[in-house]
C-alpha positions in Angstrom: 15.1 -10.4 -2.8 12.3 -8.4 -1.1 11.7 -9.4 2.4 7.9 -9.5 2.5 7.9 -12.0 5.4 9.6 -9.5 7.8 6.8 -7.0 7.0 4.0 -9.5 7.3 5.1 -11.2 10.6 4.5 -8.0 12.6 0.9 -7.6 11.4 -2.2 -8.4 13.4 -3.4 -10.4 10.4 -0.4 -12.8 10.5 -0.6 -13.1 14.3 -4.3 -13.9 14.1 -3.8 -16.8 11.7 -0.7 -17.9 13.6 -2.8 -18.0 16.8 -5.6 -19.9 15.0 -3.1 -22.5 13.9 -1.6 -22.9 17.3 -4.9 -23.5 18.9 -6.1 -25.8 16.1 -9.0 -23.4 15.3 -8.3 -22.3 11.8 -11.2 -20.7 10.1 -12.6 -22.4 7.0 -12.3 -19.1 5.1 -10.2 -15.9 5.4 -10.4 -12.6 3.6 -7.1 -10.8 3.4 -7.4 -7.1 2.5 -4.5 -4.8 1.5 -4.4 -1.6 -0.6 -1.2 -2.8 -2.1 -2.5 -4.7 -5.1 1.0 -5.2 -6.6 2.1 -7.2 -3.5 -1.1 -9.0 -2.9 0.0 -12.3 -4.4 3.2 -12.3 -2.4 1.2 -11.8 0.8 -1.2 -14.6 -0.1 1.8 -16.9 -0.7 3.1 -16.2 2.7 -0.2 -17.0 4.3 -0.5 -20.2 2.2 2.8 -21.3 3.6 1.7 -20.4 7.1 -1.4 -22.5 6.7 0.3 -25.6 5.1 3.8 -25.6 6.6 4.1 -28.4 9.2 6.1 -26.1 11.5 4.3 -23.5 13.5 5.6 -20.7 11.3 6.7 -20.9 7.6 10.2 -22.3 7.6 10.8 -21.7 3.9 12.8 -24.9 3.7 10.4 -27.8 4.0 8.8 -29.5 1.0 5.5 -27.7 1.5 7.0 -24.3 1.6 9.2 -25.0 -1.5 6.3 -26.4 -3.4 4.2 -23.3 -2.6 7.0 -21.1 -3.7 7.2 -23.0 -7.0 3.4 -22.9 -7.4 3.1 -26.7 -7.6 1.9 -27.8 -4.2 -0.8 -30.5 -4.9 -3.0 -29.3 -2.1 -2.7 -25.6 -2.7 -4.8 -24.2 -5.6 -4.2 -20.6 -6.8 -6.8 -18.6 -8.8 -7.2 -16.9 -11.2 -5.1 -18.8 -13.7 -2.9 -17.0 -16.2 -3.8 -13.5 -14.7 -7.4 -13.7 -15.7 -10.4 -13.1 -13.4 -11.8 -16.0 -11.5 -14.5 -17.7 -13.6 -17.5 -19.8 -12.9 -15.6 -22.8 -14.3 -12.9 -22.1 -11.7 -15.4 -22.2 -8.9 -16.9 -25.4 -10.3 -13.4 -26.9 -10.2 -12.9 -25.6 -6.6 -16.2 -27.2 -5.5 -15.2 -30.6 -7.0 -11.8 -30.5 -5.5 -13.0 -29.7 -2.0 -14.5 -33.2 -1.8 -11.3 -35.0 -2.7 -8.8 -35.9 0.0 -5.5 -34.0 0.3 -2.5 -35.6 -1.2 0.4 -34.4 0.9 -1.1 -32.2 3.6 -3.9 -32.7 6.1 -5.8 -29.9 4.5 -6.6 -28.4 1.1 -6.2 -24.7 0.4 -7.9 -22.6 -2.3 -6.4 -19.1 -2.8 -8.4 -16.5 -4.8 -6.5 -13.4 -5.6 -8.1 -10.0 -6.3 -11.5 -10.8 -4.9 -12.6 -7.3 -5.6 -12.9 -8.5 -9.3 -15.2 -11.5 -8.5 -18.4 -11.2 -10.5 -21.7 -11.6 -8.7 -22.3 -14.9 -10.4 -19.0 -16.2 -9.2 -19.6 -15.0 -5.7 -23.0 -16.6 -5.5 -21.7 -19.9 -6.8 -19.0 -19.8 -4.1 -21.4 -19.0 -1.3 -22.4 -22.6 -0.4 -18.8 -23.8 -0.2 -18.0 -20.8 2.0 -21.0 -21.6 4.2 -20.6 -25.3 4.5 -17.1 -26.4 3.3 -16.0 -30.0 3.7 -13.7 -30.8 6.6 -10.1 -29.7 6.2 -10.8 -27.2 3.5 -9.6 -23.6 3.8 -10.5 -20.8 1.3 -8.2 -17.7 1.3 -9.5 -14.7 -0.6 -7.2 -11.7 -1.2 -8.6 -8.3 -2.1 -7.5 -4.7 -2.4 -10.9 -3.5 -1.1 -13.8 -5.5 0.2 -16.8 -3.3 -0.7 -17.4 -5.1 -4.1 -17.9 -8.4 -2.2 -21.5 -9.4 -1.3 -22.4 -9.0 2.4 -23.2 -12.7 2.4 -19.7 -13.5 1.3 -18.1 -11.2 3.9 -20.2 -12.7 6.7 -18.8 -16.1 6.0 -15.1 -15.2 6.1 -12.7 -14.1 8.8 -11.4 -10.7 7.8 -7.7 -9.9 8.0 -6.1 -6.6 7.0 -2.5 -5.7 6.0 -2.0 -2.1 7.1 0.2 0.6 5.6 3.8 0.1 6.7 6.1 2.6 8.2 8.9 4.2 6.2 11.5 2.4 8.3 9.9 -1.0 7.7 9.7 -0.4 4.0 13.3 0.6 3.8 14.5 -2.5 5.7 12.4 -4.8 3.5 13.6 -3.2 0.2 17.2 -2.1 0.9 18.8 -5.2 -0.7 16.9 -4.8 -3.9 17.1 -1.0 -3.9 20.7 -0.2 -2.9 20.6 3.6 -3.4 19.4 4.4 0.2 18.8 8.1 -0.4 16.6 7.3 -3.4 14.9 4.5 -1.5 14.2 6.7 1.5 12.6 9.2 -0.8 10.5 6.6 -2.5 9.3 5.0 0.8 8.4 8.4 2.2 6.0 9.0 -0.6 4.7 5.4 -0.9 1.9 5.7 1.6 3.0 2.5 3.3 2.8 0.4 0.1 5.6 -1.9 -0.9 4.5 -1.9 -4.5 4.3 1.9 -4.7 7.7 2.2 -3.0 9.2 0.0 -5.7 7.5 1.9 -8.4 8.7 5.3 -7.1 12.2 4.0 -6.6 12.4 3.4 -10.4 10.8 6.7 -11.2 13.4 9.3 -12.0 10.7 12.0 -11.6 10.7 11.7 -7.8 14.2 13.2 -7.6 13.2 16.2 -9.6 10.1 16.7 -7.5 12.1 16.6 -4.3 14.7 19.1 -5.6 12.0 21.5 -6.8 10.2 21.3 -3.4 13.5 22.1 -1.6 14.2 25.1 -3.8 10.6 26.3 -3.5 10.7 26.1 0.3 14.0 27.9 0.7 14.1 30.3 -2.2 10.5 31.4 -3.0 10.2 34.5 -0.8 7.9 36.8 -2.8 5.3 36.9 -5.5 8.1 37.9 -7.9 9.5 34.4 -7.6 6.2 32.6 -8.5 6.4 32.9 -12.2 10.0 31.6 -12.2 9.1 28.5 -10.2 6.0 27.9 -12.3 8.1 28.0 -15.5 10.7 25.7 -13.9 8.0 23.2 -13.0 6.9 23.2 -16.6 10.5 22.9 -18.0 11.2 20.0 -15.7 8.0 18.3 -16.9 6.8 17.7 -13.4 3.2 16.8 -13.0 1.6 19.0 -10.4 -0.1 16.1 -8.8 3.3 14.6 -8.0 4.3 18.0 -6.5 1.1 18.2 -4.5 1.7 14.7 -3.0 5.3 15.7 -2.0 4.1 19.0 -0.6 1.3 17.4 1.4 3.8 15.0 3.1 6.3 17.9 3.7 3.8 20.3 5.3 2.3 17.5 7.4 5.8 16.7 8.7 6.4 20.4 9.3 3.1 20.7 11.2 4.2 17.8 13.4 7.6 19.4 14.0 6.0 22.8 14.9 3.6 21.0 17.2 6.5 19.5 19.1 5.8 16.0 17.7 9.1 15.3 15.9 8.8 11.6 16.6 5.8 11.2 14.3 7.5 12.9 11.2 7.0 10.5 8.3 9.9 11.4 6.1 12.9 11.9 8.3 14.8 13.4 5.4 12.4 16.3 5.6 13.7 17.3 9.0 16.8 19.2 7.7 14.7 21.1 5.2 12.1 21.9 7.8 14.7 23.4 10.2 16.1 25.5 7.4 12.7 26.8 6.2 11.8 30.3 7.4 8.5 32.1 8.0 6.2 29.1 8.7 3.8 28.7 11.6 1.2 26.2 12.6 -1.4 28.4 11.0 0.4 28.7 7.7 0.9 24.9 7.5 -2.8 24.3 8.1 -3.6 26.9 5.4 -1.2 25.4 2.9 -2.5 21.9 3.5 -6.1 23.1 2.9 -5.1 24.7 -0.4 -3.2 21.6 -1.5 -6.4 19.6 -1.1 -8.2 22.2 -3.1 -5.5 22.1 -5.8 -5.6 18.4 -6.0 -9.4 18.5 -6.6 -9.0 21.2 -9.3 -6.3 19.2 -11.1 -8.3 16.0 -11.1 -11.1 18.1 -12.6 -8.7 19.0 -15.5 -7.7 22.5 -14.3 -4.9 24.0 -16.4 -1.6 23.0 -14.9 0.2 26.3 -15.5 -2.5 28.4 -14.0 -3.1 26.0 -11.1 0.7 25.9 -10.3 0.8 29.7 -10.1 -2.4 29.8 -7.9 -1.0 27.2 -5.6 2.4 28.9 -5.2 0.7 32.2 -4.4 -1.4 30.4 -1.8 1.8 29.2 -0.1 3.1 32.7 0.1 -0.2 34.1 1.3 -0.4 31.5 4.0 3.1 32.4 5.3 2.5 36.2 5.2 -1.0 36.1 6.7 -0.1 34.0 9.7 3.1 35.9 10.4 1.0 39.0 10.9 -1.4 37.4 13.4 
């Protein structure tokens, strides 16, 4: 089972609510922001247990924690229902329930997931409750981004943020569910700190092909005569160039760190062996290649032809190496 709790407990967001609880100064409303939409509901569940567990931190064993895990705690209301957006009727229900006394806990908790999808009508209807909630009522809103929320809503909540996690933390949290550690390390290196994306990439067989292609390109593409061969190979392997660009961006950023003497900040530790074997790269060539990768990404998203773009990009890699070796 994925250990979301181990990830969350080290965040400033968790420690903030933990401190609020310890000092008996819980906010009436929190906004939890994370770019990892696939894991948002799991994070919200952890915070719900933090708020309602009688222990200082969620024990996972008490009645409150078990009821929240089962989605049946009588004082914890989760919206939207049945994976639909939160509706005006839902907010009306929330408003009515806020005036009823808790059944088991000393507080009532209302959890709204994917707040970025709340309509303006829903947000406006919720405003008064956010501004003047009855005693012992807490509203917890989770969102992947907060810009769609009204400024009046954001001004009435305490903002919390779940940051991108390090590769090491992702691996530790996922290793029981994802036993192929080489494959997991590869997925986590490209997951941009997201649990959900790491899980998605772990199940994507394409990532192995991208990694192998990148390794061969770095070691074996030594002249313009090799470009067409690698371009054809990319097409035959049915690798989307955006996936290759993503892998290349991470690799050349790590190489830049290594060449700058900052080995400790390398994101994908598995890149280190390949970096040490690679020949002909300098700080200048890495910067050049990263600039061209950004340009290639923009071109592809603008529907540039993949075959032509691949050849252009591979030539840019060679040009960057040769140009900066001469300087």
